[in-house]
Rosetta silent file (secondary structure, phi, psi, omega in degrees, C-alpha in Angstrom):
SEQUENCE: MRIRVTRTGGFAGIERRAEVNTSGRRDAAEWHVLAEAALAAGGVAPAGGVPDGFRYTITVDGRTVHCADPCLSEAQRELVSRVLREGA
SCORE:     score description
SCORE:     0.000 S_00000001
   1 L     0.000  132.939  174.929   21.505   55.106  -32.758 S_00000001
   2 E  -104.579  128.443 -179.398   22.480   51.848  -30.999 S_00000001
   3 E  -120.468  119.375  178.951   23.933   52.236  -27.535 S_00000001
   4 E  -121.460  137.052  178.008   25.467   49.145  -25.909 S_00000001
   5 E  -124.665  133.172  171.391   26.920   48.962  -22.391 S_00000001
   6 E  -119.318  127.137  177.055   28.949   46.097  -20.959 S_00000001
   7 E  -112.901  128.718  177.770   29.658   46.125  -17.209 S_00000001
   8 E  -127.553  170.886  175.832   32.334   43.880  -15.783 S_00000001
   9 E    88.147 -147.078 -174.792   34.089   43.530  -12.442 S_00000001
  10 L    81.986  174.735 -177.514   32.474   44.164   -9.115 S_00000001
  11 L   -62.747  -42.375 -176.704   32.708   41.922   -6.082 S_00000001
  12 L   -87.326  -15.737  179.493   31.076   38.925   -7.828 S_00000001
  13 L    68.930   26.110 -179.549   32.731   39.559  -11.206 S_00000001
  14 L   -88.602  131.845 -179.945   29.507   39.032  -13.130 S_00000001
  15 L   -86.469  140.517  178.030   29.275   40.569  -16.598 S_00000001
  16 E  -131.411  136.178  178.590   26.141   42.388  -17.592 S_00000001
  17 E  -129.326  145.813  175.767   25.234   43.663  -21.081 S_00000001
  18 E  -152.618  154.893  179.867   22.340   45.774  -22.349 S_00000001
  19 E  -140.707  143.038  175.051   21.518   47.661  -25.537 S_00000001
  20 E  -126.782  135.569  174.064   19.123   50.418  -26.464 S_00000001
  21 E  -108.585  119.282 -174.108   18.152   51.364  -30.000 S_00000001
  22 L   -82.697   -8.558 -179.259   16.952   54.972  -30.048 S_00000001
  23 L   -56.408  127.353  177.561   15.274   54.745  -33.466 S_00000001
  24 L    80.214    0.768  177.930   11.637   55.759  -33.183 S_00000001
  25 L   -84.833  144.229  176.894   11.852   56.812  -29.552 S_00000001
  26 L   -64.316  -32.375 -177.284   10.319   60.110  -28.489 S_00000001
  27 L   -96.561   20.868 -176.303   13.333   60.822  -26.325 S_00000001
  28 H   -57.133  -41.124 -177.951   15.912   59.950  -29.005 S_00000001
  29 H   -62.329  -40.176  178.481   17.453   63.444  -29.073 S_00000001
  30 H   -61.407  -43.514  177.415   18.028   63.240  -25.290 S_00000001
  31 H   -61.667  -41.709 -177.513   19.745   59.874  -25.674 S_00000001
  32 H   -64.662  -43.908  177.648   21.935   61.229  -28.494 S_00000001
  33 H   -62.027  -44.748  179.449   23.164   64.179  -26.428 S_00000001
  34 H   -64.922  -41.851  179.042   23.900   61.939  -23.489 S_00000001
  35 H   -64.525  -42.937  178.829   25.702   59.365  -25.613 S_00000001
  36 H   -62.127  -42.824 -179.130   27.897   61.963  -27.319 S_00000001
  37 H   -66.379  -39.695  178.657   28.886   63.466  -23.919 S_00000001
  38 H   -63.328  -42.367  178.110   29.654   59.966  -22.568 S_00000001
  39 H   -64.926  -39.205 -177.488   31.869   59.161  -25.569 S_00000001
  40 H   -64.155  -30.479 -178.134   33.730   62.454  -25.284 S_00000001
  41 L   -91.213   -2.480 -174.848   34.673   61.679  -21.668 S_00000001
  42 L   -90.955  169.034  177.181   35.780   58.069  -22.258 S_00000001
  43 E  -108.687  156.233 -178.879   39.133   56.509  -22.945 S_00000001
  44 L   -85.279  -19.463  178.383   40.155   54.279  -25.805 S_00000001
  45 L  -102.605  148.477  177.435   42.020   51.818  -23.568 S_00000001
  46 L   -53.901  136.902 -175.171   40.298   49.741  -20.839 S_00000001
  47 L   -80.982  147.196 -179.681   40.175   51.773  -17.620 S_00000001
  48 L   -74.036  -48.717 -178.723   41.987   50.535  -14.482 S_00000001
  49 L    69.601 -156.665 -178.933   39.423   51.406  -11.874 S_00000001
  50 L  -127.898  157.214  178.982   39.584   50.220   -8.296 S_00000001
  51 L   -53.207  135.344  179.087   39.516   46.677   -6.751 S_00000001
  52 L    61.832   14.082  174.197   36.010   45.226   -6.901 S_00000001
  53 L   -89.127  165.372  179.434   34.778   48.287   -8.843 S_00000001
  54 E   -85.982  145.789  171.693   32.838   48.137  -12.074 S_00000001
  55 E  -119.674  143.558 -174.778   34.417   48.688  -15.466 S_00000001
  56 E  -127.508  144.026  169.194   32.311   49.733  -18.451 S_00000001
  57 E  -118.546  122.428  178.636   32.556   49.507  -22.196 S_00000001
  58 E  -112.553  123.063  177.285   30.207   51.929  -23.994 S_00000001
  59 E  -120.727  125.734  179.593   29.653   51.466  -27.713 S_00000001
  60 E  -126.665  113.350 -179.981   27.571   53.911  -29.724 S_00000001
  61 L    45.364   49.606  176.356   27.169   53.131  -33.426 S_00000001
  62 L    85.970  -10.575  176.806   30.545   51.409  -33.594 S_00000001
  63 E   -94.781  124.696 -172.655   32.464   53.947  -31.506 S_00000001
  64 E  -119.756  136.634  171.146   33.749   52.399  -28.280 S_00000001
  65 E  -132.106  162.618  179.246   35.127   53.978  -25.080 S_00000001
  66 E  -122.660  147.730  175.052   36.071   52.541  -21.725 S_00000001
  67 E  -155.913  168.106 -175.923   35.570   53.880  -18.206 S_00000001
  68 E  -150.182  152.775  173.077   35.566   52.635  -14.631 S_00000001
  69 L   -69.066  144.941    2.117   34.222   53.447  -11.177 S_00000001
  70 L   -95.147   15.577 -170.327   34.782   55.770   -9.428 S_00000001
  71 L   -99.525   30.671  177.189   35.952   57.975  -12.330 S_00000001
  72 L   -77.569  144.224  172.251   32.801   58.074  -14.481 S_00000001
  73 L   -75.155  166.026  177.884   31.637   61.454  -15.805 S_00000001
  74 H   -57.370  -44.639 -178.001   28.082   62.525  -15.020 S_00000001
  75 H   -64.238  -42.181 -179.860   27.066   61.679  -18.611 S_00000001
  76 H   -63.385  -47.582 -179.074   28.695   58.240  -18.453 S_00000001
  77 H   -58.401  -45.140 -179.223   27.066   57.440  -15.117 S_00000001
  78 H   -66.991  -44.094 -179.560   23.599   58.520  -16.388 S_00000001
  79 H   -64.624  -46.385  179.266   23.978   56.672  -19.708 S_00000001
  80 H   -58.240  -47.764 -178.625   25.220   53.457  -18.118 S_00000001
  81 H   -59.511  -47.935 -177.864   22.391   53.569  -15.603 S_00000001
  82 H   -67.630  -41.142 -179.924   19.716   54.174  -18.211 S_00000001
  83 H   -67.487  -42.525 -179.266   20.953   51.567  -20.670 S_00000001
  84 H   -69.250  -28.060  178.157   21.311   48.865  -18.001 S_00000001
  85 H   -79.186  -44.961 -170.688   17.796   49.738  -16.660 S_00000001
  86 H  -101.026  -17.452 -175.005   15.939   50.075  -20.001 S_00000001
  87 L   -76.244  164.144  179.630   18.019   47.959  -22.374 S_00000001
  88 L  -106.260    0.000    0.000   17.472   44.408  -23.445 S_00000001
């Protein structure tokens, strides 16, 4: 499973992208559960968010959802954090 996160917005407006491929990872099942929960809570249209807040695009194996601060679900917040921290 390929999980890609794009973060835009924020005070500086700098875009950040990261991707994680779960193939061959020991914790792949954990990533899959988290990714499915994040997709289920997302919207198909770009989220409005708040001024200077972050907006996120989450793509998992070709399925894309949008979300924005401060309205991220727990799963979205965790997935975004993990992908931006561990992804390349």
